N, C-alpha and C positions, 0 to 999 in steps of 0.2 A: 330596706334595712330597718324595719320597725323593731323596737325593743321587744325581746321575748322575756316574759316573766313566768317562771314556773320552778318547782323544787324537785330534786332528783328522786325518782322512784322507778325502778325497772319494772315495767308491767309484766304480769304473768298472763300468757296467752290463754290459759284455761279459765281466766276470769275476765276475758276481754269484753268490754262494753261495745266496742265498734271496731270494724276493720275497713280501711279504705285503700283501694288500689287504683292508681291512675297510670295508664300506658299511653304514650304519645309518639306519633310518627309524623315528622315534619320534613320539609325541604325548603331551601331558600337561597338567599344571596347575601354574601358578606364581603364588603369592600376592603376589609382589613382583618383577616383571620388572626394575625399576630396579636391583635388587641382583644381577642375574644375571651381571654382570661378575666376573672373578676378583678377590679382595680385593687382590691386589698391583697391579691395574691402576687402581684408583680414585684419583682426583686427590687427595682429602683425606678428611675425615670431616665431611660437612655436617650442620649442626644443623637440626632441624625437618623431617626427611625425611618426605615424604608417602608413605604406604603405600597403593597403589591397590587396588581390588578385584581378585580373582583373575581370570586369563584362561586360556583354553585355549591350547595351543601345538602347533605342528608343527615337527619337527626333521628335518634331513637331514645326516648326517655322513659323512665319508670320511677314511680313513687309509691311506696307502701307505708301505711301508717296503722299502728295497732295501739289501742289504749285500754288499760284495765279499768280506769275511771277517768272522769275529767281531771282528776288530780295526778294522774300518771300516764305518760305516753311515750311511745318510741316511734321514730320515723326514719325511713331510709330513702334517700334520693339518689338517683343515678341518671346520667345523661352522657351520650356519646355522639360525636360528630365526625364526619369524614368529608373533607373538602375536595373540590375538583382537582387540585394540584397534588393530592396525595397526603396533605397534612391531616393529622388526627388530633382530636381533643376528647378528653373523657373526665368526668367529675363523679365522685361518689361521696356521700355524706351520711353519717349515722348520728342521730341526735336522740338523747334521752332527757325527758323533762317531766316535772310534776310540780304541784303547788298545793297550797291549802288556803282556803278562804277564812279570814278572821274578821268578821263584820264587813266593813267596806274595804278592807285591805287584802291583798293577795301577795304574800311573800313567796319567793321561790328561787330555784336554781336550775340551770340548763347546762348540760355537758354534751359536746359534740366533737366528732373527729371527722376529718375529710382527707381526700386524696385528689390531686389534680395531675393529669398526665397530658403533656403537650409535646408532640413530636416536632423537632426542628427548633425548639426554643429552650431557654434555661429556666422557665417558670415552673417546671414539674416539681411538686413538693408534697410532703405530708404536713398536716396541721391539726391542731386541737385547741379548744378554748372552753372556758368555763364562765358562765354569766350568773351573777347573783343580783336579783332585782326585787322591786316592790311596786305593786300596782295599787292605785287608789281609785275606787269607784266614786266619782264626784256626784253625778246624778245619773238617772237612767240613760244609758247610751253614751256616756262621756267618761273616759278613763284616762288618768294620768299615770304614766309609767316612768320608772327610773331604774337604771341598773349599772353595775360595774363589771368589768371583764378582765381576765388574764388569758394569755394564749401563747402558743409556741408554734413556729413554722420552720421546717427543715427542708432545704432544697437539695435535689439530687446532684446537681452539678456545682462544683466549687466549694462544697462544704459550708455554705452560708446558713446560719441559723438566726432567726429573728425571735425576739421575745416581745409580746404585745401586752399593753396595759391601757385601760381607759374606761369609758362609761358613756352613758347617754340618757337623754330624757325625751319623752314623746307624749303627745296628746292625741287621743283617738275618739272621734264621735261617730256614732253609727245609728241608723234607723233600719227599717226592714229592708230597704232596697239600696241604701247609700252608706258608704263608709269612707270617711275622710280622716287621714292621719298625717301627722307631721312631727318632726323633731330634729334634734341635733346630737350627733355622736362625736366623741373626742377620743382619739387613739394616739398612743405614743409607741413608736417602734424602736426598740433597741436591737442592734444587729452586730454580728461579728464582722460585717463589712461596714466600715466607717462611712462610706458614701451612701449607704441605704438608711442610715439613722434619720428619723424624721418624726414630725408631729402632724396629724391630720385632723382637720375639723370638717365634719360632713353634715351639712344641713340637708334634709330630705323631706319630700312630701309625696303622698299617694292618694288617689281618689279612685274608688271602686263603685260602680253603679251596676245594679243587677235587676233591671225591670223585666220580670218574667223569664223567658228562656234566654235572654241576651245578657252577657256579662261584658262590661267595658272597664278597663283599668288603665289609669294614667299614672306613671311614676317618674319622679325626677330627683336626682341627687347631684351635689357638687362636692368634689373631693379637693379641699384646699390644703395643699402640702407645703410644709416649711421644713426644709432639710437642714441638718447641721452644717452641710456644705451649701452655703446660701445661694450659690449660682444655679441651683437645681429647683428652686421654688417655682410652684405653678398651680394651676387650677384645672381640673378635669370635670366636664359637664356630661352627664348621661341622662337621656330621657327615653322612655319606652311607652308605647301605646299598644295594648293587647285587647283584642275583641274575640269573643267566642259565642257561638250560637248552638243551642241544644237541638240536634236533629231528632233524636229520640231520648228517652230517659237516661240511657247509658252511653250515648255517643254525641260528641260535640265537634263542630268545625271551628278552627281557630286561625287567627292571623295576627301577626305582631310586627311592629316596626320599631327599631332602636337606633337612636342617633347619638354619637359621641364626638366630643371635640375637646382638645386640651391645648393650653397655651401657657407660657411662663417665661422665666429667665433663659439665658443663653443655653444652658445645659439641661433644661427641663424637658419633660415629655411633651411632644407637640404632634398632634395627629388630627385627622378627621375620619370618621367611620360611619357607615350606614349598614344596618342589618335588617333584612326583611325575611319573614318566613310565613308559611301557611301549612296547615295539616289537619289531622284528626286526633281527637283525644278520647280514649275509652275510660269511663269511670265506673267502678264497681264498689259498693259499700254494703255493710251489714251492721245494723244498729245493735244487734244482740249476739254477736258471734261468740259461741261457746258459753253463753251465759245460762245458768240453770234456772234463773228467774226471769220471766218475761213481763213486759208491761203492755197492756192492751187498753186503748181508750174506752171509756164508757160510751153509752149510746149518744151522749151529747158532749159538748166541750167540757173538759174535766174541771175547769175553774169558772165559777159564776159569781159575779158581784151581787151582794145583797145589802140591805140597810145596815147590817151589823159588820160587814166586811166582805169576805170571800168564802163561798162554799166550795169545797173540793170533793171530787168523787173519782176514784181510780180503781180499775180492776187489775189486780196484781196476783195472778195465780201462784200459789205456793208460798207467798210471803207471810211473815208473822208480825212484822212491825214496819209501818210506813209513816214517814213524817215529811212535812213540807217545810223547806227553809227558803227564805227570800228577803228582799229588802224591807218587807212589812214587819218581819219579826227579827231583824238584824242577824239573819242566817243562824238562828239559835234552834237546834233540833228539839230542845226541851219545850219550846213554845209552839211546835208545829206538829204534834202527834195527832194522827187520824185514828178513828175507832174502826174496828172491824165490823162489817155488816153481814159477814158470812159469804161463802162461795167466792173468796178472793177479792171482795169489794171492800174498799176502805174509804171512809168519808168523814167530813167534819167541817165546821165553820170556824174561821180564824179572823180576828180583827185586822183591819187594814185601813190606813188613812187614804183619802182621795188622791188620785194620781196614778202614774204608771209604776208597775212593780215587776221586778224579775223574781223568778222562783225556780227551785230545783227540788228533786225528791231524794230522800234517804230511805232505801229499802233494805231492811235487816242490816243496817250499818253501812251500806254501800251507796254512794251517790249514783243517781240515775237521771237521765234526761226525761222529763215529763212527756208522755205521749198525748197526742190529740190537741195540742194548743194551737191557737190561730196564728201565733207569731213567735219566732225565736230570734235571739241575738247571741253573738259570740260571747263566751264567758271569760275570755282572755287566758284560758287554760287549755285551749284546743278543743273545747266542747261547746255546748249551747245551753243557755237558760231560756225558759219559757217566759213570755211577757203577758201581763194582764193589766187592765185599766179599771180603776175603782172610782166611783163618784160621777160628777157631772160630765167628765170627759169620756165616759163609757158609751 
């Protein structure tokens, strides 16, 4: 549940900087398919929940993402499950987001709509939400995020409608191979069903380690619920461990185990659940889909530390104006202009204090991911910044 920080811009496919498609086929075991819905999607906290016998499961998931620039992105997620007892689950979500960097700050907005279908339950619903947030780049690799949200959920059965309001704060630290994030979300649910009105406090933490071809991610969240009907108060704990291994550049093997447990007052949700799955994931991506301007690395790494700061050299065929923005010049394009050396080559030396710095390119007014860097980190807008080191640490 990490906070998402970005401002709304609908990307134009004709100007897409990158396109990513992930297709997943998995199968596994779920000891309680009734609880497979996301905790935030459930209508209430039913008492006397019947825990069925375990069932086998087949999954098919698809994720497609297209971004005009790191400032604007669209993502579509879809997943379907069929259980051994004939029960079916399906999720779809479309999200549009974008943002703009202003020095160390990243203000933004995210809009998303979703649909959840669940045969044999009353959780099927349409939902939508809007998040307004602000990210602060504290130091290289450490980001503080905060956001506020409003949302609406309408259930198919019974006419129940929920209105959501809340917010959250999170802190994310990342290096080349490790990402650690944690935070707290606070949600208030107003509902046409008086028994479903509640306040939720959700502390969460996630750790992702990606040494080479192996990716390991551990996630945990606690949903602490306080209902207006006090006899339904309770806590739900969910932990998930996911591991994937690259077999080839476009194919990964994955395995996941999720454990859930809930306890509370007499009428609160109470259950135990274990889910395990294994499968294959196909990943395909293009960094410059439909882009009229390409970026090619020069014969050596494009950023090189010097006594004066950093010397940059990029080959950008067809470009007229290339600038470098980063932590060393406070993301100011006016202080990062490179000169043209002919034949699509742009170069220049810029002052930079000793230490680690993030940087990005502006090519003819459009943000671009620098090619050929030795290291990249997520830029909190769905893209990546290149990283360089100046001075004694280099």
